[in-house]
C-alpha positions as CSV (number, residue, x, y, z in Angstrom):
1,M,104.3,34.6,15.3
2,S,103.8,31.7,12.7
3,A,100.8,32.0,10.7
4,K,99.3,29.7,9.8
5,L,97.5,28.9,6.4
6,N,93.5,28.5,6.6
7,S,93.8,27.9,10.2
8,P,92.3,30.4,12.8
9,V,95.7,31.8,14.9
10,M,96.2,33.5,18.0
11,L,98.4,34.7,19.7
12,A,100.0,33.4,23.2
13,A,101.6,34.6,26.2
14,I,104.0,31.8,26.3
15,L,107.0,33.9,27.9
16,A,107.2,37.1,30.1
17,T,106.8,40.7,28.5
18,L,110.1,42.3,27.9
19,N,109.9,45.9,28.2
20,F,112.4,48.1,26.0
21,T,112.6,51.7,26.7
22,A,114.4,54.0,24.4
23,S,116.5,56.3,26.4
24,A,117.0,59.9,25.2
25,Q,120.4,59.8,24.5
26,N,120.1,56.8,22.3
27,W,117.3,57.8,20.5
28,N,116.1,60.7,18.4
29,R,113.3,61.9,16.7
30,A,113.2,63.9,13.4
31,S,114.1,67.9,13.4
32,D,111.0,68.7,13.1
33,D,108.9,66.1,15.3
34,Q,107.8,68.6,17.9
35,T,104.0,69.5,19.0
36,V,102.6,72.2,16.8
37,A,99.2,73.2,17.0
38,A,97.3,72.3,13.8
39,G,95.8,75.7,14.0
40,I,99.2,76.9,12.9
41,S,99.0,74.7,10.2
42,E,102.3,72.7,10.7
43,T,102.7,68.9,11.0
44,R,105.6,66.8,11.9
45,P,106.9,63.2,10.6
46,H,105.9,60.2,13.4
47,L,110.0,59.4,13.1
48,H,112.1,57.6,16.1
49,F,115.8,56.4,14.9
50,H,119.1,55.7,16.6
51,P,121.5,58.8,15.7
52,N,124.3,56.6,14.9
53,A,124.4,55.3,11.4
54,S,126.0,51.7,10.0
55,T,127.9,50.3,7.2
56,A,125.9,47.3,7.3
57,P,121.7,47.2,8.2
58,V,120.8,47.2,11.4
59,G,117.4,46.5,12.8
60,Y,115.0,44.2,11.3
61,V,115.2,43.4,7.7
62,P,112.1,42.3,5.3
63,A,112.4,39.0,5.6
64,Q,112.0,38.9,9.3
65,I,108.5,40.9,9.1
66,R,107.5,39.4,6.0
67,H,107.7,36.3,8.0
68,A,106.6,37.7,11.4
69,Y,103.4,38.9,9.5
70,G,103.1,35.7,7.2
71,L,103.4,37.7,4.4
72,D,105.8,34.8,3.0
73,L,103.3,32.6,3.1
74,L,101.7,35.2,0.2
75,T,102.4,34.7,-3.8
76,N,101.2,38.1,-5.3
77,G,103.5,41.4,-4.5
78,G,101.2,44.0,-5.0
79,A,101.4,44.2,-9.1
80,G,99.4,46.7,-11.0
81,Q,98.8,48.6,-7.6
82,V,99.6,52.4,-7.3
83,I,100.8,53.0,-3.4
84,G,101.2,56.6,-3.0
85,I,103.2,58.4,0.1
86,V,102.5,62.0,1.0
87,D,105.7,64.1,2.8
88,A,107.0,67.2,2.5
89,Y,110.1,68.4,0.9
90,G,111.2,64.7,-0.3
91,S,114.6,63.1,-0.6
92,P,117.3,64.2,-3.2
93,T,119.1,60.7,-3.1
94,L,115.8,58.8,-2.7
95,Q,116.4,56.8,-5.6
96,N,119.8,55.9,-5.1
97,D,118.7,54.7,-1.7
98,L,115.7,52.7,-2.8
99,N,118.5,51.1,-5.1
100,V,120.4,49.9,-2.4
101,F,118.2,48.8,-0.5
102,S,116.4,46.4,-2.9
103,G,119.9,45.4,-3.7
104,K,121.0,44.1,-0.3
105,F,118.0,42.4,0.2
106,G,117.2,41.1,-3.3
107,L,114.1,43.1,-3.8
108,P,112.9,43.9,-7.7
109,T,114.1,47.2,-8.9
110,N,111.5,50.0,-8.6
111,A,111.6,53.1,-10.2
112,V,109.6,55.9,-8.2
113,Q,107.6,58.8,-9.6
114,I,108.0,61.6,-8.1
115,V,105.1,64.4,-8.2
116,Y,105.0,67.7,-7.0
117,A,101.8,69.2,-5.1
118,S,103.2,73.0,-6.4
119,S,106.5,74.4,-6.7
120,K,109.8,71.6,-6.1
121,P,111.2,72.5,-2.6
122,S,114.2,75.1,-2.3
123,T,115.6,73.0,0.3
124,T,116.6,69.4,2.2
125,D,115.3,68.7,5.4
126,S,117.1,66.0,6.3
127,G,114.3,64.4,9.4
128,W,111.9,64.3,6.4
129,A,114.5,62.8,3.9
130,L,114.8,59.7,6.0
131,E,111.4,59.8,6.8
132,T,110.7,59.4,2.8
133,S,113.5,56.5,2.4
134,L,111.6,54.7,5.1
135,D,108.4,54.9,3.6
136,V,109.2,54.1,0.5
137,E,111.7,51.4,1.2
138,W,109.2,49.4,3.6
139,A,106.5,49.6,1.0
140,H,108.4,48.2,-1.6
141,A,109.9,45.6,1.1
142,L,106.1,44.1,1.6
143,A,104.7,45.0,-1.8
144,P,107.4,44.8,-4.1
145,K,105.8,44.6,-7.2
146,A,103.6,47.9,-6.7
147,K,104.6,51.0,-8.0
148,I,105.2,54.1,-5.7
149,V,104.4,57.3,-6.2
150,V,106.0,60.0,-3.8
151,A,104.1,63.2,-3.6
152,V,106.1,66.1,-2.3
153,A,104.8,68.9,-0.5
154,N,106.9,71.9,-0.4
155,S,106.5,72.8,3.3
156,A,105.2,70.9,6.3
157,S,101.9,72.8,6.5
158,F,98.8,70.9,6.4
159,S,98.0,72.7,3.6
160,S,101.0,71.7,1.4
161,L,100.7,68.2,2.4
162,L,97.0,68.2,1.8
163,A,97.5,69.4,-1.7
164,A,100.4,66.4,-2.0
165,V,97.1,64.4,-0.8
166,N,95.0,64.9,-4.0
167,A,98.1,65.0,-6.1
168,A,99.0,61.4,-4.8
169,V,95.5,60.5,-5.8
170,N,96.1,62.4,-9.4
171,A,99.1,60.5,-10.1
172,G,96.7,57.2,-9.9
173,A,97.1,56.1,-6.2
174,T,94.5,53.8,-4.9
175,I,96.5,53.6,-1.7
176,V,97.6,56.9,0.0
177,T,100.0,56.8,3.2
178,M,100.4,59.8,5.7
179,S,103.4,58.9,8.1
180,W,102.8,62.6,9.8
181,G,100.3,64.3,11.8
182,G,99.8,67.2,14.0
183,S,96.7,68.0,17.0
184,E,93.4,68.2,16.0
185,F,91.3,71.5,15.5
186,S,87.8,72.1,15.7
187,S,87.2,72.8,11.8
188,E,88.9,69.7,10.6
189,S,85.7,67.9,9.5
190,A,86.0,70.4,6.5
191,Y,88.5,68.6,5.1
192,E,87.4,65.0,5.0
193,S,86.6,65.5,1.4
194,Y,90.7,64.8,1.0
195,F,90.3,61.5,2.4
196,N,86.8,60.7,0.5
197,K,88.0,59.2,-3.0
198,K,86.2,56.0,-4.8
199,G,88.2,53.4,-4.9
200,V,91.2,54.5,-2.5
201,T,92.2,54.3,0.8
202,F,93.8,56.5,3.2
203,F,96.6,55.5,6.1
204,A,97.6,57.5,8.7
205,S,100.2,57.1,11.5
206,S,98.4,57.3,15.0
207,G,101.7,59.5,16.8
208,D,104.5,58.3,18.7
209,N,103.9,60.4,22.0
210,G,101.4,57.8,23.6
211,A,98.1,58.3,24.3
212,G,96.6,61.0,22.8
213,T,94.9,62.4,19.6
214,S,96.4,63.8,16.7
215,W,95.1,64.9,12.8
216,P,94.4,62.8,10.1
217,A,94.6,59.6,12.1
218,A,91.4,61.2,14.2
219,S,89.6,61.5,10.5
220,P,86.8,58.4,10.4
221,S,87.8,58.4,6.8
222,V,91.6,57.4,7.4
223,V,93.0,53.8,8.5
224,S,94.6,55.0,11.6
225,V,97.9,53.1,12.1
226,G,99.4,52.4,15.4
227,G,102.5,50.2,17.0
228,T,103.9,47.4,19.0
229,T,107.2,46.1,20.2
230,L,107.7,42.9,18.4
231,Y,110.4,40.4,19.5
232,L,111.9,38.5,16.8
233,N,115.1,35.9,16.2
234,A,117.1,36.3,12.9
235,A,114.6,34.0,11.1
236,G,111.8,36.4,12.1
237,N,109.9,34.0,14.6
238,L,108.9,35.5,17.9
239,T,110.7,34.9,20.6
240,A,108.1,36.3,23.4
241,P,104.7,38.6,23.0
242,E,104.2,41.1,20.7
243,T,103.0,44.2,23.2
244,G,101.3,47.5,22.5
245,W,104.6,50.4,22.0
246,S,104.3,52.8,24.9
247,G,104.6,55.8,22.1
248,S,101.7,54.0,20.2
249,G,99.1,57.4,19.5
250,G,95.6,56.7,20.5
251,G,92.5,57.8,22.0
252,F,89.5,59.3,21.0
253,S,88.7,62.2,19.1
254,T,87.5,65.2,20.7
255,Y,85.9,66.1,17.7
256,F,84.5,62.9,15.3
257,K,81.9,60.9,16.6
258,R,82.1,57.2,16.9
259,P,81.9,55.5,13.2
260,V,79.0,52.9,12.7
261,W,81.7,50.3,11.8
262,Q,82.9,50.9,15.7
263,N,79.7,49.9,17.4
264,G,80.1,46.9,19.1
265,W,83.9,47.4,19.8
266,Q,84.3,50.6,22.2
267,T,81.3,52.3,23.9
268,K,82.5,55.8,24.1
269,T,80.6,58.2,21.8
270,T,83.7,59.5,19.8
271,R,85.7,58.1,17.1
272,A,88.5,55.6,18.7
273,F,91.7,55.0,17.3
274,P,94.1,53.7,15.9
275,D,92.8,50.6,14.2
276,V,95.4,48.4,13.3
277,S,98.9,48.1,14.5
278,L,102.1,46.7,13.1
279,V,105.8,47.4,14.4
280,A,106.9,50.7,15.2
281,N,109.1,50.2,18.4
282,P,112.2,51.7,17.4
283,S,114.0,49.1,19.6
284,T,113.0,46.8,17.9
285,G,112.6,48.9,14.6
286,V,113.8,48.1,10.6
287,T,116.2,48.9,9.0
288,V,116.6,52.0,6.1
289,Y,119.0,53.2,3.8
290,D,119.7,56.6,3.9
291,S,122.5,58.7,2.2
292,T,121.1,61.8,2.5
293,P,123.1,63.1,5.9
294,Y,121.3,63.5,8.8
295,S,123.7,65.5,11.7
296,G,126.5,64.5,9.6
297,Q,125.4,60.5,9.2
298,S,124.5,58.6,6.5
299,G,124.0,54.8,5.9
300,W,122.0,52.8,7.9
301,F,119.8,53.5,10.1
302,Q,116.9,51.6,12.3
303,V,114.2,53.1,12.5
304,G,110.6,52.9,14.1
305,G,107.7,55.2,15.1
306,T,104.4,54.8,13.8
307,S,105.9,56.5,10.5
308,A,107.2,52.5,10.0
309,S,103.6,50.7,10.4
310,C,102.2,52.9,8.5
311,P,103.2,52.4,5.0
312,M,103.7,48.7,5.7
313,W,100.1,48.7,6.2
314,G,99.7,50.7,2.9
315,A,101.4,47.5,1.1
316,I,99.3,45.3,3.0
317,L,96.3,46.6,1.6
318,A,98.1,46.9,-1.9
319,L,98.6,43.0,-1.9
320,A,94.5,42.8,-1.1
321,N,93.7,45.1,-3.9
322,E,96.2,43.2,-6.6
323,Q,94.1,40.3,-5.6
324,R,90.3,41.6,-5.6
325,V,91.3,43.3,-9.1
326,A,92.3,40.2,-10.5
327,A,88.9,38.9,-9.4
328,K,87.1,41.6,-11.5
329,K,86.4,43.8,-8.3
330,T,87.4,47.3,-7.6
331,T,90.0,48.3,-5.4
332,L,88.5,49.3,-1.7
333,T,87.3,52.8,-1.2
334,G,88.4,53.1,3.0
335,A,88.8,50.0,4.4
336,N,87.7,50.4,8.0
337,L,84.4,49.1,7.5
338,V,85.9,46.2,5.9
339,L,88.6,45.3,8.7
340,Y,86.1,45.5,11.3
341,T,84.0,43.8,9.4
342,I,85.9,40.7,8.8
343,A,87.5,41.0,12.1
344,G,84.1,40.4,13.7
345,S,83.4,38.1,11.1
346,T,82.3,34.2,12.3
347,S,82.6,31.1,10.4
348,S,79.6,29.1,9.1
349,T,79.8,27.1,12.2
350,G,79.4,30.2,14.2
351,A,82.8,29.9,15.1
352,A,84.8,33.7,15.7
353,L,87.3,34.6,13.3
354,Y,88.7,37.6,14.8
355,G,92.1,35.3,15.6
356,Y,91.9,33.8,12.2
357,F,92.6,37.3,10.6
358,F,94.6,39.4,13.2
359,F,97.3,38.6,16.4
360,D,95.2,39.9,19.3
361,V,98.2,42.1,21.2
362,T,97.0,42.0,24.9
363,A,99.9,43.3,26.6
364,G,101.7,47.1,27.0
365,N,100.0,50.5,27.4
366,N,100.5,54.1,26.0
367,G,100.5,55.7,29.1
368,G,96.9,56.4,29.2
369,F,95.3,53.3,27.3
370,S,96.2,49.4,28.2
371,A,96.2,46.8,25.3
372,T,93.3,44.5,25.8
373,P,91.9,41.6,24.2
374,K,90.6,42.3,20.9
375,F,90.1,46.4,20.1
376,D,92.2,48.7,22.6
377,E,93.5,52.0,22.4
378,V,96.9,51.0,22.1
379,T,97.0,48.8,18.9
380,G,93.0,48.9,17.5
381,L,92.2,45.6,16.0
382,G,95.8,44.2,16.2
383,T,98.2,43.2,14.0
384,P,97.7,41.5,11.2
385,V,97.9,37.5,9.9
386,A,98.4,38.8,6.6
387,V,98.6,35.0,4.9
388,N,94.5,35.2,5.8
389,L,93.4,38.7,6.1
390,V,94.9,39.8,2.4
391,P,92.7,37.4,0.5
392,G,90.1,38.0,3.8
393,L,90.1,41.5,2.3
394,A,89.8,40.5,-1.9
395,A,87.2,38.5,-1.1
396,Y,85.0,41.2,0.9
């Protein structure tokens, strides 16, 4: 996957698709990554990781991911933008972990601002601590000049996390990422006001259990982020086609109608998701440093799940918003309309520009849906050709 500046990019199936399956004995979910009905008001982080920590980085590093998606061809880093990350419990070692991560990969230091939705949590949850480190480190890896605000909920209940969503917006975030979710519920539309804020875009992980619906990813006011399997060499070049990850959550909302910006992309009457994707398969996961022990382990972890792809998409939008502000424009209020509009645009000669802005993921499935050309319920519109998509979002 090598992005080319100002030229259409299509993903060619030049090698046979490989299939990585994470075995139960080798891969863990965070302790509270369990199915809990939204009606009981509990949620979970969409997080998968190798249980054995290492003293050195394991998994993909920032330079590989930046090259794979064309971010290394961009010169801006999100300066002046504020990414809000919403998690439960937070991490007592977050700043230290980010400093270690940044130092290892030559990234600028970043003082994380921590805000609490209500009271400071009285306990530490090691699964959520790893989730928080993942979110912060990889938002910083792709938008190293953006400010990061972590809004901490004092429990994993929806009510606490939604209060933290408001806290992130009140702290100035114009991008809010939510790497958690739970089952859809009949009254979910009553909470749309949390995700309709002028100048703010919200991202949510689509889930890690394959085909099926979840909230808040099903909200049409949220950019739902799915996952892929990404095969890279040490330089970050593609060694086999990127495929849809079997765990990528996706499908059709039980309650939300199809939004107008999905007209022409899918034929069902209800909202389809995810909208977009990035690498999430833990077998091709990213490296995360976490010194809060998880089952007695601390150090470098290889982590995946749509918990990884969600903050990375937030970082990509921060780059676009930086360019928008430089051009005297406002930051985007929700990005779905713009993403689908750009994906369906044509050049002055009538040529389709979909492949100019997105890598088309056409192989893989999530157990209920298959990746197909253009939009599908595994990877959405696909993964970003960031060198073209970022200025495209800025120009809209």
